[in-house]
N, C-alpha and C positions, 0 to 999 in steps of 0.2 A: 504493499499499500504505499500511498504518498507519505514523504517524511513529515509533512504537518500533521498527519493523522496518527501515525506512529509515537509521535511525541507526546500525545495526550497519554498514551499507555506507558512509555518508557522513559519520560522526560526526566524522572527523578532516580532513575536505575543508574548504578555506578558505570555502567557500560555505555550509557547513551552516547556520550560524546563520541566514542570510537565507533558505535554503529552509525551514528549520523553521518560521520565522515565516510564511511564505506558506501553508504547509500547514495550520497552526492557526489562523490568524486571517484568511487570505485577502490578497488583494493591495490594499494600503491606500496610494493614490497621494499623494505628497507635494505638498500644492498649496496656494497662498493662499486663505483665506477669502473669500468674497464676502459682502458685508453684507446683512442682510435684505431691505432694500427693493430693491435691486439685483437680488437673486434673483428677487424676485417679478415683477420687470419682466421679467427674463429668461425666467421660466416662462411669463408671459402671452404675451409675443411668440414663444416657440417653439409654443405651442399654436396660435397664430393663424397661424404661418408652414407648420406642417406637415411635409412631407417635400420632398425635391429632385425634380425632374422626372424623373429616371432612375427614381425610385420611384413617382411618381404616374402615370407612363405606364404601368407595368406593374402594376396593382393585383392581378390574380390571381397574378402571380409573387411580388410583395411579400408577399401574405398567405401563400402556400405557404412562402416562407423564414422567415417570422416563425411560423408553425405549427410548422415543424420545430424552431426553436429552444426554443418551450414544451414540445413533446412529449418532447425530450430534456433537460429542465430546466435550459436556458441562460438562460431569460428567465421572468418572472414577470408574467402579465397582469393589470392593475389597471384601475379604470373611470376613463376618461379626464377625467370631470367631477369626480373626486375628486383629482386631482393637486395642485390648490393648497392642500388641506388637509394633504398631508404634509410634514413638516418637512425642510428641505434638500433637497428634490427639485429636480432640474434636468434638462432635456430638450435634446436634440440632433435634428436632421433624419438621416433616413436615406437612403441612396441604394443603388443597385444597380450594381456594378460587372462588367463582363465580362471573363474573362481566358481564358487558355489553359492546359489541363492536359492530362494523358495519362490514358487508360484502361489497363485490364490488358493490353491487346495492344500498347502502346506509341503508340497513336494519338492525334494532336492533337485534342482536343474542347473546345469552350467551356465553360466554367463561369461562372455568376452567383453572385457573392459579395455577401452583405448587408454594407454599411459603414455606420458611425455617424461623422457629420461632427462630431466634438468639437472642431474648430478653428472652427466657426462661430460668429461674434460677433452679439451680439443688443445690446440697450439698453445694458449696462454696458461695452460694446467690449471685453469680455474674453470667454475660452472656457475650458472646462476644461483645453484643452491650453496655452493661454497662461500659465495659472496655476500649472502643473506647475513645482517646482523640480527640474530634471534633474539638478542637482548632486548630489541625493541618491539618485538611481536607481544600480543595479547597472551597473558599467561594459561596455558591449558588447565583444565580442572578435570577433563575426561578420564585421565590416565587412572584414577583410582575409583572410577565408575564401579566395578564388580566388588571390591572391597567393601564400599560404602553400602551397596544392595545387601551383600551378605551380613554385615555387621547389623544393620537395619532389621533385617529379618529374624534375626537371633534376639535382639532386643525386644520386638514384636512379640515373639513367641513367648520370651519370659513374662511379659507383661500380661498377654492374653492367652495362657496355655492351652486352652481348648477352642480357641477360634482358627478359623482356617485363614490362611495368607494367600490371596491371590496376586497375578502379575498381568500387565498387560503391556503391549508394545507397538509402536507406530514409527515407520520412517519417514523422513523428508525425501520426497521424490526428486532424483536428481540434484541433490543437495549442492555441490559444488557450482553446478550450472545455474544456480540462483544468484551468485554474487559475480557481479562485473568487474573486469579488470580495469584499473587507471591505464590511460593510454601509454604511459611510460613503460609501464609493466608488461602491457599487452604486446609491444614492439620485441620484448625479449621472451616471448613465449610461443615462437613460430616454429612451425613444423613443415613437412613436405610430403607431396604424392609426387616423386620424380617421374613416374610413368606418363602422368598426366600433365607434366610440367607445372604443376601448380604448387603454390605454398599457401599454408593456412597460418592465419594468425588468430591467435586463441582470444575470445573476447570475455572469457568466463574462467573462473579458477580451474587450474589444470589438476590432473590426477599425475603428480610426479613433482610439483612445486611445493619445495618444503614448507613455504608459509600457509599452505592450503589449511589444515587442521586449525592453525592458530586464528586465521581470518574468519573461517565459517565459524568458529567457536564462539566469536563475538555475537553472532546471530542465535546460533542454536542454543548456548547456554543462557541466553538472556530470555528466550522463548521458554526454557525449561523453568526458569524463575517465574515467569508469569503463570505457567501451568500449575507451579506449587501454589502460587497465590489464588488462584482460582479454586483448587481444590481445597484449600483450608478457609476459604470465605463461607461464614455460616450464612451468609444472606444469599448465596448462590443456589438457585433451584435447577438441578439437572435435567429436570423433566420440562422446564418452561424454555430455559436458555440452552441450545444444544446447537452443536455444529451440523452442517448439511450432511456430512459424512457418518454421522452417529448411526443412522439408521442401517448402514452397511457392516456394522460390528455384530458378530455373532452371540448367540447365548453364552453365558459363562459355561465353564467345564469343570466338574469338580470329580475327585477320587470317592470310590465307595466307602460307604459309613463303615463297613466291615474293617477298614484298614485304619489302625490308630493313629493318632496325630503324635509324631514325634516331639519330644521336647527338647529344649536347648540348655546348653551350659551355661555357666556364668561366665561373663565377660571381664576382662581385666578393667576397661573403663566403661563408665555408664553412658550408653548412647540414648539420647532422647528420642522418644517415639511418641509422634502424633498418629493416633489410631486411623485418621483419616487418610493417612499414607504419605508417600512421597513420589515425586518424579525426578529422575535423574537421567542424563544425557550422556550419550557417547557418540560424539561426531555427529551422525546422521540420524541415530536411534534415540527416542524417547521412550524410555521404560518406566513404568508404574509399578508401585506395590501398595497394598492396603490390607487391612484387617477386616473380616467379613463381621462388621459391626453395623446396624443399621442399614443406612442407604449408602455405606462406603464405598462398595463394588461398583455401583452405577457412577458414582462421582468419580472413581479412578478411570473407568472407561472413558468419561466425557472430557475431563480437565484439559488432557494434552490435545485433543482433536479441537477443542475449542480455541486454546492458545494459539495452534497453528492458522485455524480459519481466521483468528483476529489479525494475523499479521499479512495474510496472503491477499494479494490483489484479486478480486473476484474475476473470472474470466469473461471476455465481451463474446457476444453470439459473433462477432465478425472479426475475431483477432487476425492481424496481418501475419503472423507467424504460429505455427502449431505450439501450444502451451498447454501443459498438464497441472492438473491441481497440486498442491504443495504436499499434502499427504499422499504417501504412496497407496492408492485405492486398490490396486492389484495385491496388496499383501493384507489388507485389512481383514479379510475373510480368513486369513491363515494365522495371523499373529495378535491382532486387536484385542480378541476375546478374553475376558477374566478366566485365567486358568491356574490351577494349582502346580502344574509341570509347565515350564517356559523354557525354549531355547533362548538363551540369552549371550550374545556376544560369544559365540562358538561353545558355550557350555549349557547342559542340560541342568536346569535347577528343579529340583522336586522340593515345592515349599511344604508338602504335607508329610514326606518321610525324611525331610531335611538332609537330602542328599545332594550332591553337585558331581556330576559325571560328564565325560565326554559323550556326544551324541553316536550312536551305534555305527553309523557309516565312518566316522573320523576314528573311533577307537579300532574298527576292523583293518582301515586302510593304512593308518599309522603303525599299528602293531606289526602288520605283515611288511612294510617297507624296513622297519628295524631289524626284524629278524632275517631279512633277506640280505641286509647289509652287512649284520655280524657273521651271517653265514659265509658271505664272500669273502671277507676280511680286507676289503678294500672298497674304496668310493671315489667320488670324483667332486670337485668344487661346487657345482650346482646342486647335486644330492644332498651333500653336507650341509650346505646353506640352508636348504629346505628343512632338515631335520632339526637342526639348531633352533630355527623359528618355530618349529613344533615343541621343541624342548621349552622355550620361553615362554610360549603360550601356558605351558603347564605350571611355568614357575610364576605365573599370576596368582595362581592359587596355593602353590607349595612353593614358597620362596627357597627353600634348601636346594632345589635344582639347581640354581644359578651357581650353587657352589661348585657344581660338577662339569659346568660348560667350559672351564677356562682352557682345558687342553684341546677340547674340540675347536674352540675360536682360533687357538694358536696353529691347529693344522690347517683350518681353513685358510688363515692368511698366508701360511706356507704353500698351499696349494694354488693361490692367486698369484704368487710371486714367483711362481716357477717359469 
C-alpha cells in the first residue's frame, strides 16, 4: 500500500524509518565502490564467463524462469552488446537451484529457483557480496526463530498442562520480489542470457545478494509485530474483522483423545506466556502458536493473514503486469490450518507428544547418503558441502553437533583448494 497509508499502522514502530526508505527509494545496498578500471575488467570477465553449468545445461528452463521475471516486472531486458556502455553496470552468473516445497495438498514437490551468484569473484578478486558493509544492514532476528518457538511451547505446556497447543503457518508469496531495488543497486545485479544476446537487470531483491534477508527482514519482522499486536488485542473480533483469504484456511486438525498430552520439563529461565499465543517469522514464513483456550485458535489462524492483508495493495481488475496476492494462497490449504503437528523450517513439530523430528523423506534421504559416503570411504567437495549443510541444520536443535564439524570443514577447505 502507499507509504502514507502504512504510516498510520507503523509510524511509531522502531523499524518505520528504515521501512519508509525502502518503500520510497528502494533497497540501496551499502557497499564499497569499485574503481572504474576494475569494474570494466570484471564486467568483461562476466560477459565472457556466462552462467554456471547448472543454468547452461538447462537452457529451456533458464529461459522460462527469466521470462517469468520479465513478465512480472522483476527484471528489465537489455541488449547484452550494450552493457559495457552502461555506467556502473556489473554482472553475476546465474544458476538454477532445485529445492523442495509443498503444493496445495501438502505433497512435497520439487521447485527450481533462479539464483544470482553475487559472491563470484572476477579479476578484481571482489564481488558484490564481499563489498557489502554488513554492519550497516538491519539486524536479523529470524535466526533464533525455532528456539523461540520451542521454548514458548514448553513454557505454555507448563502453564497449561492439559491444553492442546496448535500451530499455523503462512508464507509471503515471492517475498523478495515484493521489494524493489534502488537504481544504484539494480545496476550491479545484472545477469545474462548469452544465447539470446540479452542482459537482465534485476529490479527486485535477488536470490544470492547478501543483503536480501536483512532488507526483507525490515518488512517481514515489522509485519510479524503487527500480527502479534492484532492477536493480543482484546478489542479485535476475528469473526467480524478478517482477511479475504481467511475463508481458504481448512478446519483445524487434532490428534486423537486416546493419545496422552506429553508434559514439559522445567526450564532454566522463565519464558513469559500469553495464552493467546505468539507469531514469529523466518524470512518469508509467519509461524503462529497458541493454547487451545477460548477462541485462541480462531484468533491465531486469522491474525497473520489480517496483518499481511493490511499492508498489501489490493489487486486492480486491470493490473498492467501479472500480480499475485501477498499471501501464498496455493499453500494455505496445506499449511495454514491449526494443527498439533506442523512442519516448521524443515522440522516436524509434534506439539501433542512434544517431539521434534526430521520429516520422513529427509530422514530417509539423508541417512542413505551418509551411509553411502561412509561405505565408499571417499567424497568430493560438492557432496561434502551438502552434508555439512545438513549437519548444520541438525545443530539448530542439537548444538553439540557443531563440535564435530571442524574436521569436516577443514577437509572441505582442502578439497576446494586442490
